[in-house]
N, C-alpha and C positions, 0 to 999 in steps of 0.2 A: 286662284288655283292652286289647288295643294294634289302632291304627289304623293299617292301612300304606296309603298315598297311592298309588296306581299312576300319576298324575301325568299323563303324555299316551299312557303306553302303555295298548292295549289291553288287555291280559293280565299275567299271569305264571306261569311253571311253578311248579309245586308245591316241588321239590327245590329250585329256585330262592329259593324265599322262606325254607327254613328255614333255607339257608344266610346268608342276607343278615341274617336276622334273629338270625345268631348261637346259633340251637337246636341247631345239628347242626356239626362241627367242617368236617366235606368234605361234598361233594357224595356218596361214596360212602357214610359215613353218612348222609346224607339219604334215597339211595335206598334204604338197608340200612331205615332206619325206617319207609317209606312201604309196603313188598315186605311185613314185616312185620306189616304193619295196625294202624298205632299212632298212623296219622294220619286225624283227620273232617275232611269237608269236606261242607257242609249238609247235617249230622246224620248221615251216610252213612260205613262205613269206605274210603279210598281206597287203591287200590294202583297207579295209572295214576303212576307216577315224574314225567312229565313235564305232566301234567292243567293242561289252560290255567285259569287262576284269574283272573275278570273283579272288575268292581266290584259288590257285593254277596253277596259269598261270603264264607260264614264256615269256617275253617280252626282246631280244637281239636287241640291238641298238648301233651304234657304236664300237664294244666290249665293251658295261656293257648291264650285266646280271640284271634282275629287276625280283624278284619274289614278286607275290603279295601274302600276308598272312592276 
């Protein structure tokens, strides 16, 4: 499990989160894995590439669980 601190930001977009955490090598790859339904947000398959994630959201990708704090 990984805790990702939003610090003073109100949200982060899903594709940017995957890239920042180095789960993907590029924004294009992030968009691809999201559009293919490989990312789960709050127990649901998420296909919105720029989905705004906020404190308390839980993201699962490739058996990695990320909690936004």
